[in-house]
Residue frames as qw, qx, qy, qz and C-alpha x, y, z in Angstrom:
[[0.000, 0.895, 0.446, 0.012, -0.06, 0.02, 0.00],
 [0.388, 0.486, 0.008, 0.783, 1.18, 3.45, -0.96],
 [0.358, -0.670, -0.433, 0.485, 1.52, 5.90, 2.00],
 [0.282, 0.646, 0.239, 0.667, 0.79, 9.42, 1.07],
 [0.498, -0.794, -0.253, 0.240, 1.06, 10.87, 4.51],
 [0.396, -0.626, 0.181, 0.647, 2.93, 14.21, 4.40],
 [0.391, 0.264, 0.576, 0.667, 2.63, 14.42, 0.54],
 [0.203, 0.700, 0.290, -0.620, 1.38, 17.74, -0.61],
 [0.571, 0.555, 0.499, 0.341, 0.12, 18.36, -4.24],
 [0.120, 0.985, 0.062, 0.106, 0.93, 22.05, -3.91],
 [0.707, 0.303, -0.329, 0.548, 4.71, 21.14, -3.27],
 [0.512, -0.328, -0.463, 0.645, 4.58, 22.58, 0.25],
 [0.010, -0.033, -0.005, 0.999, 3.20, 26.08, -0.73],
 [0.253, 0.478, 0.708, -0.454, -0.29, 26.84, 0.17],
 [0.398, 0.767, 0.174, -0.473, -0.86, 29.27, -2.69],
 [0.476, -0.223, 0.629, 0.573, 1.18, 27.66, -5.46],
 [0.370, 0.563, 0.664, 0.325, -1.56, 28.00, -8.08],
 [0.034, -0.959, -0.222, 0.172, -2.15, 31.59, -7.11],
 [0.397, -0.687, 0.361, 0.490, 1.48, 32.36, -7.21],
 [0.471, 0.059, 0.699, 0.535, 1.91, 30.74, -10.67],
 [0.262, 0.756, 0.565, 0.198, -1.03, 32.66, -12.06],
 [0.169, -0.940, -0.037, 0.294, 0.22, 35.91, -10.65],
 [0.464, -0.459, 0.501, 0.568, 3.69, 35.25, -12.07],
 [0.419, 0.386, 0.702, 0.428, 2.03, 34.58, -15.49],
 [0.114, 0.905, 0.402, 0.076, -0.02, 37.69, -15.37],
 [0.288, -0.832, 0.186, 0.436, 2.95, 39.81, -14.37],
 [0.455, -0.160, 0.633, 0.606, 4.86, 38.38, -17.45],
 [0.284, 0.660, 0.640, 0.273, 1.81, 39.26, -19.57],
 [0.110, -0.955, -0.205, 0.183, 1.76, 42.75, -18.26],
 [0.433, -0.589, 0.395, 0.556, 5.47, 43.19, -18.84],
 [0.420, 0.113, 0.697, 0.569, 5.26, 41.91, -22.40],
 [0.197, 0.791, 0.546, 0.194, 2.22, 44.09, -23.23],
 [0.205, -0.901, 0.002, 0.382, 3.92, 47.18, -21.72],
 [0.408, -0.352, 0.554, 0.635, 6.83, 46.57, -24.04],
 [0.320, 0.422, 0.692, 0.491, 4.53, 46.21, -27.02],
 [0.003, 0.929, 0.362, -0.077, 2.76, 49.53, -25.99],
 [0.363, -0.719, 0.207, 0.555, 5.97, 51.14, -25.84],
 [0.310, -0.112, 0.674, 0.661, 6.68, 50.20, -29.49],
 [0.089, -0.340, -0.657, -0.666, 3.01, 50.82, -30.67],
 [0.060, 0.180, 0.575, -0.796, 1.07, 53.09, -28.24],
 [0.481, 0.161, -0.133, -0.852, -1.92, 53.36, -30.60],
 [0.403, 0.015, -0.888, -0.220, -2.76, 49.66, -30.46],
 [0.598, -0.395, 0.125, -0.686, -6.08, 49.27, -28.56],
 [0.921, -0.088, -0.376, -0.053, -5.63, 45.36, -28.38],
 [0.555, 0.200, -0.583, 0.558, -2.48, 45.73, -26.35],
 [0.215, -0.300, 0.365, -0.855, -4.24, 47.90, -23.81],
 [0.811, -0.204, -0.134, -0.532, -7.17, 45.65, -23.70],
 [0.861, 0.056, -0.490, 0.127, -4.98, 42.50, -23.07],
 [0.365, 0.234, -0.568, 0.699, -2.79, 44.20, -20.62],
 [0.467, -0.317, 0.216, -0.797, -5.92, 45.45, -18.69],
 [0.901, -0.151, -0.303, -0.271, -7.24, 41.85, -18.61],
 [0.703, 0.104, -0.544, 0.446, -3.96, 40.66, -17.09],
 [0.060, 0.318, -0.404, 0.856, -3.99, 43.49, -14.62],
 [0.684, -0.291, -0.043, -0.668, -7.59, 42.65, -13.59],
 [0.911, -0.061, -0.408, 0.002, -6.70, 38.99, -13.13],
 [0.533, 0.201, -0.522, 0.635, -3.64, 40.06, -11.08],
 [0.369, -0.676, -0.564, 0.297, -5.93, 42.29, -8.91],
 [0.231, -0.256, 0.022, 0.939, -4.67, 45.70, -10.12],
 [0.260, 0.674, 0.691, 0.025, -8.20, 46.86, -10.86],
 [0.007, -0.877, -0.033, 0.479, -7.35, 50.60, -10.99],
 [0.169, -0.460, 0.645, 0.586, -4.61, 49.84, -13.55],
 [0.287, 0.306, 0.871, 0.255, -7.07, 47.58, -15.53],
 [0.164, 0.832, 0.473, -0.239, -9.69, 50.36, -15.60],
 [0.020, -0.775, 0.292, 0.559, -7.04, 52.91, -16.84],
 [0.196, -0.247, 0.800, 0.510, -5.91, 50.49, -19.59],
 [0.251, 0.516, 0.810, 0.124, -9.52, 49.57, -20.71],
 [0.180, 0.880, 0.266, -0.349, -10.41, 53.26, -20.89],
 [0.085, -0.609, 0.524, 0.590, -7.30, 53.92, -23.06],
 [0.236, 0.088, 0.885, 0.392, -8.28, 50.98, -25.34],
 [0.239, 0.730, 0.625, -0.137, -11.80, 52.45, -25.50],
 [0.051, 0.830, -0.086, -0.549, -10.38, 55.91, -26.47],
 [0.112, -0.424, 0.682, 0.584, -8.23, 54.36, -29.20],
 [0.274, 0.223, 0.917, 0.186, -10.87, 52.10, -30.54],
 [0.237, 0.775, 0.431, -0.396, -13.46, 54.84, -30.82],
 [0.140, 0.749, -0.285, -0.582, -11.15, 56.57, -33.31],
 [0.037, 0.383, -0.818, -0.427, -10.53, 53.54, -35.49],
 [0.316, -0.163, -0.894, -0.275, -13.30, 50.93, -35.17],
 [0.568, -0.205, 0.205, -0.770, -16.72, 50.46, -33.81],
 [0.810, -0.012, -0.450, -0.376, -18.85, 47.48, -32.97],
 [0.908, -0.288, -0.304, -0.010, -17.92, 44.35, -31.32],
 [0.608, 0.197, -0.387, 0.665, -14.39, 45.43, -30.28],
 [0.141, -0.420, 0.222, -0.868, -15.79, 48.49, -28.46],
 [0.768, -0.389, -0.178, -0.477, -18.50, 46.28, -26.90],
 [0.863, -0.083, -0.414, 0.278, -15.94, 43.80, -25.59],
 [0.305, 0.299, -0.369, 0.826, -14.05, 46.66, -23.88],
 [0.490, -0.435, 0.041, -0.755, -17.28, 47.71, -22.13],
 [0.901, -0.226, -0.330, -0.170, -17.74, 44.18, -21.06],
 [0.681, 0.079, -0.457, 0.566, -14.17, 44.03, -19.50],
 [0.058, -0.379, 0.251, -0.889, -14.84, 47.44, -17.77],
 [0.729, -0.374, -0.154, -0.552, -18.16, 45.84, -16.43],
 [0.891, -0.129, -0.409, 0.149, -16.40, 42.83, -15.13],
 [0.478, 0.183, -0.439, 0.738, -13.74, 44.82, -13.37],
 [0.320, -0.371, 0.137, -0.861, -16.38, 47.03, -11.68],
 [0.847, -0.269, -0.329, -0.320, -18.24, 43.98, -10.81],
 [0.765, 0.035, -0.495, 0.411, -15.07, 42.70, -9.06],
 [0.187, 0.226, -0.330, 0.897, -14.86, 45.82, -7.26],
 [0.074, -0.505, -0.803, 0.309, -18.36, 45.34, -6.07],
 [0.148, 0.385, 0.019, -0.911, -19.53, 48.53, -7.88],
 [0.395, 0.332, 0.856, 0.044, -22.60, 46.88, -9.40],
 [0.304, 0.836, 0.255, -0.380, -24.27, 50.00, -10.77],
 [0.056, 0.692, -0.527, -0.490, -21.16, 50.87, -12.76],
 [0.277, -0.169, 0.913, 0.247, -20.86, 47.39, -13.95],
 [0.432, 0.541, 0.715, -0.094, -24.42, 47.15, -15.06],
 [0.319, 0.852, 0.032, -0.414, -24.08, 50.38, -17.01],
 [0.009, 0.545, -0.714, -0.439, -21.01, 49.15, -18.94],
 [0.351, 0.107, 0.926, 0.088, -22.78, 45.80, -19.64],
 [0.398, 0.724, 0.466, -0.315, -25.86, 47.75, -20.88],
 [0.153, 0.810, -0.299, -0.480, -23.64, 49.90, -23.11],
 [0.179, -0.328, 0.862, 0.342, -22.05, 46.81, -24.56],
 [0.356, 0.442, 0.822, -0.044, -25.59, 45.35, -25.36],
 [0.344, 0.816, 0.209, -0.415, -26.54, 48.57, -27.06],
 [0.101, 0.677, -0.554, -0.475, -23.57, 48.36, -29.29],
 [0.319, 0.216, -0.886, -0.259, -23.76, 44.58, -30.04],
 [0.721, -0.181, 0.162, -0.649, -27.14, 43.00, -29.12],
 [0.939, 0.103, -0.303, -0.124, -25.71, 39.54, -29.92],
 [0.260, 0.529, -0.676, 0.442, -22.73, 39.71, -27.49],
 [0.772, -0.426, -0.429, -0.197, -23.69, 36.89, -25.13],
 [0.535, -0.061, -0.507, 0.673, -20.81, 37.68, -22.65],
 [0.113, -0.238, 0.174, -0.949, -22.47, 41.05, -21.97],
 [0.691, -0.354, -0.290, -0.559, -25.95, 39.31, -21.34],
 [0.801, -0.250, -0.511, 0.185, -24.43, 36.54, -19.11],
 [0.393, 0.131, -0.387, 0.824, -22.33, 39.21, -17.26],
 [0.292, -0.299, 0.025, -0.908, -25.27, 41.41, -16.53],
 [0.772, -0.323, -0.399, -0.374, -27.37, 38.54, -15.44],
 [0.717, -0.109, -0.525, 0.446, -24.72, 37.33, -13.10],
 [0.142, 0.190, -0.272, 0.933, -24.24, 40.90, -11.68],
 [0.497, -0.325, -0.054, -0.803, -27.94, 41.31, -11.13],
 [0.831, -0.280, -0.470, -0.099, -28.43, 37.87, -9.64],
 [0.566, 0.065, -0.511, 0.643, -25.48, 38.54, -7.24],
 [0.110, -0.145, -0.368, 0.912, -26.90, 41.74, -5.99],
 [0.049, -0.525, -0.729, -0.436, -30.57, 41.68, -6.95],
 [0.296, -0.779, -0.519, 0.188, -31.88, 43.51, -4.04],
 [0.319, -0.546, 0.057, 0.773, -29.28, 46.24, -4.13],
 [0.185, 0.050, 0.551, 0.812, -29.75, 46.64, -7.94],
 [0.077, -0.631, -0.712, -0.298, -33.47, 46.83, -7.74],
 [0.348, -0.774, -0.350, 0.397, -33.37, 49.30, -4.91],
 [0.281, -0.630, 0.152, 0.708, -30.74, 51.53, -6.40],
 [0.100, 0.381, -0.517, -0.760, -31.16, 51.29, -10.09],
 [0.573, 0.319, 0.718, -0.231, -34.51, 49.92, -11.07],
 [0.481, 0.734, -0.109, -0.468, -34.44, 51.86, -14.39],
 [0.155, 0.549, -0.786, -0.238, -31.40, 49.81, -15.63],
 [0.261, -0.064, 0.958, -0.103, -32.72, 46.51, -14.50],
 [0.577, 0.553, 0.455, -0.392, -36.27, 47.10, -16.10],
 [0.368, 0.728, -0.376, -0.439, -34.44, 48.23, -19.22],
 [0.015, -0.405, 0.901, 0.153, -32.50, 45.02, -19.21],
 [0.419, 0.202, 0.867, -0.177, -35.61, 42.71, -18.94],
 [0.551, 0.686, 0.173, -0.442, -37.56, 44.81, -21.44],
 [0.239, 0.704, -0.564, -0.359, -34.57, 44.44, -23.81],
 [0.193, -0.193, 0.962, 0.020, -34.44, 40.78, -23.38],
 [0.486, 0.436, 0.689, -0.316, -38.18, 40.33, -23.93],
 [0.476, 0.740, -0.061, -0.472, -38.03, 42.38, -27.14],
 [0.090, 0.568, -0.744, -0.340, -35.40, 40.06, -28.67]]
């Protein structure tokens, strides 16, 4: 019989996977920072660096990058790319528990691209998570959401 007493799947470190994910995100942030220094007008670089910052927990830095991506994409393209940036902003505000802001960004994404399922699933999760708060503080947005879904 194999004795596994004392064995640890995380190699003796409690937060092994978190540390590994954080190291990966730091590397992504570093690489996209280099890319931005070479091409500061590329909205995708800001979007991807913002995603990595959000995953890492640097929400303020993520919001700054998403806003820069949004500024750049508004001058060059419209549609799904812009909507995706709004979704990322919504997710970041949701992680900050700023649900009213999150719902506003998800709604903006839906207005731009009504077929963007990530926006619908994100706004649904956000509303379900804080339904009483949302209904009490922003009934106009939530009623708009349900009306919008019923019309489609």
